[in-house]
C-alpha positions in Angstrom: 114.9 77.4 -25.7 116.2 79.6 -28.5 115.5 78.6 -32.0 116.8 79.5 -35.5 114.9 79.6 -38.7 116.5 77.6 -41.6 115.5 77.2 -45.2 115.9 74.2 -47.4 115.2 73.4 -51.0 112.8 70.5 -51.5 111.1 69.1 -54.6 107.9 71.0 -55.5 105.7 67.9 -55.3 106.8 67.2 -51.7 106.3 70.9 -50.7 102.8 70.7 -52.2 102.0 67.5 -50.4 103.2 68.9 -47.0 101.2 72.1 -47.6 98.0 70.2 -48.6 98.3 67.9 -45.6 98.9 70.8 -43.2 95.8 72.6 -44.6 93.6 69.5 -44.4 94.6 68.8 -40.8 94.6 72.5 -39.9 98.1 72.3 -38.7 101.4 74.0 -39.5 103.8 72.6 -42.0 106.3 72.3 -39.2 103.8 70.1 -37.2 103.5 67.8 -40.3 107.3 67.5 -40.5 107.5 66.8 -36.7 104.8 64.1 -36.9 106.6 62.5 -39.9 109.8 62.3 -37.9 107.9 60.9 -34.9 106.4 58.2 -37.1 109.8 57.4 -38.6 111.4 57.0 -35.2 108.5 54.8 -34.0 108.9 52.5 -37.0 112.6 52.4 -36.3 112.0 51.5 -32.7 109.5 48.8 -33.6 112.1 47.3 -36.0 114.6 47.2 -33.1 112.0 45.3 -31.0 111.3 42.9 -33.8 115.0 42.1 -34.2 115.3 41.5 -30.4 117.3 44.6 -29.8 115.8 45.2 -26.4 116.8 45.4 -22.7 114.6 43.5 -20.3 112.5 45.7 -17.9 114.0 44.1 -14.8 117.5 44.8 -16.0 116.7 48.5 -16.5 115.0 48.6 -13.1 118.0 47.1 -11.4 120.2 49.7 -13.1 117.9 52.6 -12.2 117.8 51.4 -8.5 121.6 51.3 -8.5 121.8 55.0 -9.4 120.9 56.0 -5.8 123.6 53.7 -4.4 127.2 54.4 -3.8 128.1 52.0 -6.6 125.9 52.6 -9.6 125.9 49.9 -12.3 127.0 50.8 -15.8 124.2 51.6 -18.3 122.8 48.4 -19.8 123.7 48.2 -23.5 123.4 44.5 -24.5 120.5 44.6 -26.9 120.0 40.9 -26.8 120.0 40.5 -23.0 117.4 38.1 -21.7 118.3 37.9 -18.0 118.8 40.8 -15.6 122.4 41.3 -14.5 121.3 41.5 -10.8 118.2 40.6 -8.8 116.2 43.3 -7.2 116.2 43.3 -3.4 113.0 41.8 -2.0 
């Protein structure tokens, strides 16, 4: 994958905090930034779960199984779904 370097102006205290953390962990500043983003996304996902914004495993499994059929089901999007839309074949 090709990449491009970009620059951004950030407050000096934040830049120092990132630099100090990177040095303490013996990692790059980019790694610290990546881990912060991963942490933020994890907290966001956990908040979704806490609010009930989930799709039941069986519903996703039925959808995934349908992808190999001639009539795939639409992507499940109902965040408050509690029952699968179809039963798995037994």
